[in-house]
Wavefront OBJ file of the C-alpha trace (Angstrom):
o trace
v 28.553 6.263 3.711
v 26.401 9.306 4.355
v 24.223 8.531 1.236
v 23.677 4.903 2.509
v 22.505 6.233 5.887
v 20.221 8.871 4.190
v 18.770 6.225 1.810
v 18.095 3.861 4.799
v 16.220 6.550 6.770
v 14.217 7.718 3.810
v 13.320 4.131 2.804
v 11.899 3.372 6.271
v 10.142 6.748 6.204
v 8.439 5.931 2.832
v 7.435 2.485 4.079
v 5.808 4.164 7.150
v 4.047 6.778 5.086
v 2.570 4.105 2.688
v 1.313 2.144 5.652
v -0.309 5.265 7.141
v -1.873 6.326 3.894
v -3.588 2.942 3.494
v -3.817 0.216 0.938
v -7.029 1.374 -0.717
v -5.716 4.854 -1.518
v -2.535 3.490 -3.028
v -4.469 1.058 -5.255
v -6.501 3.783 -6.950
v -4.233 6.738 -7.762
v -5.820 9.804 -9.148
v -3.958 12.272 -11.383
v -3.441 14.474 -8.321
v -1.994 11.546 -6.356
v 0.389 10.841 -9.221
v 1.628 14.434 -9.242
v 2.077 14.242 -5.472
v 4.227 11.085 -5.854
v 6.384 12.824 -8.531
v 6.851 15.793 -6.219
v 7.648 13.511 -3.231
v 10.177 11.699 -5.352
v 11.986 14.876 -6.170
v 11.876 16.065 -2.535
v 13.304 12.769 -1.315
v 16.057 12.924 -3.934
v 17.162 16.278 -2.627
v 17.391 14.959 0.964
v 18.934 11.695 -0.224
v 21.926 12.989 -2.136
v 22.065 16.506 -0.877
v 24.656 18.226 -3.075
v 26.114 15.045 -4.562
v 25.033 15.101 -8.170
v 27.484 12.331 -9.256
v 26.558 9.190 -10.989
v 28.255 7.254 -8.180
v 26.174 8.975 -5.578
v 23.004 8.105 -7.476
v 24.113 4.508 -7.914
v 24.802 4.207 -4.197
v 21.472 5.684 -3.268
v 19.555 3.428 -5.738
v 21.496 0.439 -4.829
v 20.831 0.980 -1.139
v 17.091 1.453 -1.603
v 16.944 -1.687 -3.938
v 18.850 -3.630 -1.258
v 16.530 -2.556 1.442
v 13.564 -3.529 -0.621
v 15.002 -6.992 -1.281
v 15.840 -7.368 2.405
v 12.267 -6.249 3.456
v 10.758 -8.696 0.989
v 12.902 -11.542 2.412
v 12.173 -10.643 6.034
v 8.393 -10.522 5.155
v 8.690 -13.969 3.537
v 10.471 -15.462 6.584
v 8.481 -13.814 9.321
v 4.659 -13.466 9.542
v 5.056 -10.644 12.105
v 7.273 -8.680 9.710
v 4.833 -9.390 6.818
v 1.942 -8.017 8.966
v 3.843 -4.796 9.677
v 5.355 -4.228 6.226
v 2.514 -5.505 3.920
v -0.501 -5.665 6.160
v -3.070 -8.516 6.278
v -6.320 -8.997 4.282
v -9.314 -7.473 5.933
v -12.915 -8.611 5.834
v -15.264 -5.800 4.678
v -18.427 -7.862 4.230
v -19.267 -10.896 6.199
v -22.310 -12.979 5.059
v -23.886 -9.991 3.311
v -23.346 -7.539 6.165
v -20.770 -4.827 6.146
v -18.160 -4.828 8.925
v -18.425 -1.216 9.851
v -15.279 -1.167 12.024
v -13.060 -2.421 9.235
v -14.704 -0.082 6.717
v -14.108 2.864 8.998
v -10.533 1.862 9.706
v -9.696 1.540 6.015
v -11.669 4.684 5.094
v -13.958 2.900 2.566
v -17.472 4.249 2.147
v -20.508 2.116 1.436
v -20.829 3.852 -1.917
v -17.172 3.024 -2.840
v -17.680 -0.576 -1.890
v -20.969 -0.731 -3.925
v -19.106 0.723 -6.911
v -16.400 -2.067 -6.665
v -19.307 -4.646 -6.437
v -20.798 -3.236 -9.575
v -17.580 -3.448 -11.488
v -17.456 -7.111 -10.645
v -21.143 -7.673 -11.802
v -22.496 -7.881 -8.243
v -25.831 -6.035 -7.712
v -26.357 -6.101 -3.986
v -24.667 -6.735 -0.630
v -27.074 -9.645 -0.178
v -25.334 -11.574 -2.952
v -21.889 -11.345 -1.228
v -20.738 -14.001 1.275
v -17.341 -12.198 1.870
v -15.653 -9.088 0.624
v -11.920 -8.933 1.489
v -9.599 -5.994 1.098
v -6.439 -7.642 0.018
v -2.906 -6.528 1.084
v -2.389 -4.939 -2.386
v -5.490 -2.696 -2.040
v -7.841 -4.643 -4.294
v -11.165 -6.015 -3.040
v -12.094 -9.637 -3.603
v -15.723 -10.733 -3.548
v -16.976 -14.195 -2.918
v -20.584 -14.665 -3.850
v -23.012 -16.693 -1.859
v -23.627 -20.082 -3.329
v -27.081 -20.941 -4.681
l 1 2 3 4 5 6 7 8 9 10 11 12 13 14 15 16 17 18 19 20 21 22 23 24 25 26 27 28 29 30 31 32 33 34 35 36 37 38 39 40 41 42 43 44 45 46 47 48 49 50 51 52 53 54 55 56 57 58 59 60 61 62 63 64 65 66 67 68 69 70 71 72 73 74 75 76 77 78 79 80 81 82 83 84 85 86 87 88 89 90 91 92 93 94 95 96 97 98 99 100 101 102 103 104 105 106 107 108 109 110 111 112 113 114 115 116 117 118 119 120 121 122 123 124 125 126 127 128 129 130 131 132 133 134 135 136 137 138 139 140 141 142 143 144 145 146 147
């Protein structure tokens, strides 16, 4: 039962950390970020199973975390409030060709980074964009102005 409690606490801690880190950072992992994730995984494992190196202990820990993930997904599906907390909502970054500075600042996205994303989608200037939306998964969707 101790492993289930530890897995539950660590699961919610990791959900919290990923929400604090931000969607945009998680969608574009650098090699250093990947190394950090591997180290975090190892550190969490140590706190999760403590001195229990048995296969049963590992199965209980993985099963608990998988169950919590499925439960979180179900709760997000059934409740808009829970989805907002667990997954976040899309955020407008450009509105009718003008950057929404408050949202850009809150998500820690620079004008240069946004311009780079635009170029990768064959958009040359902010004036061509009707809307730019930071999606819940960290990608940026652009809707061009018509005409």
